[in-house]
N, C-alpha and C positions, 0 to 999 in steps of 0.2 A: 079124354082128358087132355091129350096133346093138342087136339084141335082148339079147345078153349084157350090154352096157353098161347097158341099162335095168334088167335083172335085178339087176346089182350095185348100182346106185343104190338100187333099192327095198329090197334087203336091208340096205344101209347105213342107210337111213332107218328101217327096222324096228328095227335094232340100236340106233340112236340113241334111238328112242322108248321102248325098254325099259330105258334107262339109269336105275338107281335114283336117281341124283343129279339127274335132270331136275326142273326147276321144275314143281311140281304146282299149287300155289295161288298165283296172282299177286296176288290181292286177297282181301278178306274173303269168307268163305263162310258159309252159313247151315246150321244143323242144329236140330232140335227139342230145345230145352233142357228141355222138360217130360218128356223120356224119360230113363231111367237109362242109365248106361254099359253095363249088362248088356243092356238092350233094344237099344241102338244097335249093339252088337257081336254080338247074337244068342246071348249066353251063357245057359245054363239057369239058372233061378231057384235061388238057394241057400236053404238053411234059415235062417230068421231067427235070428240069434244075439243074445247079450246086448250086443254092441257093445264088449266088453272084449277086451283083448289085440290083437295085430296082426291076426290073421285076422278077428276079430270086427269091428274098425274097418274093415278093407278091404272085407269083405262088405257092411257097412252103407253105406259110401260108394259102392260099385259099384251098389247097389240104389236109391240116392237119385237123384232127378232132377238132372241135371247143373247146371241153372240155380240149384239150391238148395245146391250144395256150398260149404262154407266153406273158408277158407285151410288149416285143419288137415286137413280131409278131402282136399283137393287135394294137399297135401303127402304124405299117406299113400299115395295112388294113384301119384303120380309117383315116389316113392322106391322103390316096389316094381316099377318098370319097366313100368307100364301105358302103353299107347299114348297118347302126348300129343296126338294129332290133335284129339280133342274137349275135352281138358282145358286146353290152353294158352290158347285164346281166353277161357275163363271165368276162368282164373288171372290173365290180364292185366287183366281188368275188376276183379277183387278187389284188385289192387295199385294201383288208381288213387288211393287215399287215402294216409294216412301209413303208415310202416313200424313196426308193432309186432313182437312176437316171432314170431307166426305168419306175418306178411307177409314178414319177413326170411328165414325158412326157405323160404317158397314162392318168393321171388325167387331165392334160391340154387339151388333145384331147377331153375328155368327156365334159369338161366345155365349149369348143368351138363348140359343136354340135348345129345345128339350133334350135331355139325356137319351131318350129313346131314339131320336134321329141319329145321334152320334154312335149309339150302340149298333144300329143296323147299317151304318156306313163307316166301318173302321178305317178304310183307305182315306176318306175325306177327313176323319177325325185326326189321323196322323199328320196329314198335310196342314191342318189348322194348328195342331200342337207345335209343329216346326215353325210355322209363321208366327204364332203367339210368342214362342221363345225368342225368336229373332227380334220381334217388335218390342218385347219387354226390355231388351238390351239397348234398343235405339231410342226409347222414350227419353225425353230430356230429363236430366237429373233434377232440374229446378221445379218439376211438377209435384213433388212431394209424394208421400206414400198414400195419401187419400184420393189420388186421381182415380175416378171410376173405371177408366179403361185398364189401368194398371192392376186394380183390385180384381176386375173381371178376368184378366189374363192369369193372375195368380190362382184364382179359384178354379179356372178351367184346367190349368196344368196340374194342380193338386188333386183334382177329381180323377184324373187319368192314372194316378199312381196306385 
């Protein structure tokens, strides 16, 4: 009887460990930012394009070292559903300054990421919450309450409470 109880406990522990909502990264993690997204994911090299059009911009951004990606390139990758695991830490660094047009779009992309991503990355979620709180204070007062970015920030902050 004791053996079956231990087996049940171990199978419950295994099931709990496989839960996709489990916290994966409790604190900041390191990865080589001199490597491209293609290298980190093991994607085959793509033909170098002219960098025009959506496909060209995406391929160019995916082949560029992650540490050198700008806000517009991060926006392109995130809006196409690319795995945010490597992109979010760099995006949060890029948003440390003021909010220009590209930065506003990138902040909106981060705020729209699925809850499961933020649940498994609480360290990054906390960094985004601090950034969102700071940004909501600095948004121009004349933009009104119906500004999409302001609404997205309010939803994200309320969701975390």
